[in-house]
N, C-alpha and C positions, 0 to 999 in steps of 0.2 A: 505493500498501498504504500503511496507516495505522499508528500506531502498537501499539495493539496487535495484529495478524496478526504485524508486525516481532516481540513480547514469544512469538507463541505459536510463531514460525518457530524462534526463535533459543532456544528452553526444549524444543522438540521434537529437536534438532539430542544426539547422543548426544556426551556429554561424559566425556575421559579420566578413568580416576579415577586421584587424585594416589596417587602410593606415595611412603609416609613416608624419609624419609629423619635418621640422625641420624650424623652425624660428625665426626672431628677429623683435621683434616685436620694434617699436619708438610709445611710448606713448608723443605726445606735451604736451595734458591736463595733465599729472602729473611729468612731466617732466623725463621720464625713461626708459630705453632703457629692454627690455626684452627676454632673450632667451631661449627658450619652445624647449626642445627635446623631443618626446612622438615617438617610436619607437617599434618594436614589443614585445621586454621582460624590457624595459627602457622605465625609463620617469621622464621627470628636467627638473624644471625653473628655474632659477636664475632672479635676477634684480638688475639694474645698473643705480645710480644716475650721471652719468659727468657732472663733472661743466664746460663744454667743451659744444659744440655743438653735438648734439645728434645727430645727422642722421651724421656727422664726426666719432661719439664714433663707432653707426652704421658699417658705415664701412671698420672702421679700423679694428673692428672684423669677419668680411666678408673676408678679406682680409688675418687674418691669416686664416693660413693650415687647422685648427682643426672646424672653421665654412665653410668652402668657397662653400660644398654645401648644405648652409641654404638657405631660400631666407628672402627677407626681407620686410614687413611690415611695411604699416606706421597707424595709428590712430587719 
């Protein structure tokens, strides 16, 4: 099988459509808040270690215009 036949075979396989994920994750165990952005052409995770209340920090992030469409998840 040559390279072009392999390409045709690969692109002929049905691929799953990636589901968009925008989360603010509160981890009480590690005392951190993570912001996860996983969309079609972009993936980014940032970790925050606030000195104040984790839930309050997460809510303040969500109230920010940039993160208004993110869901908050507690772990």
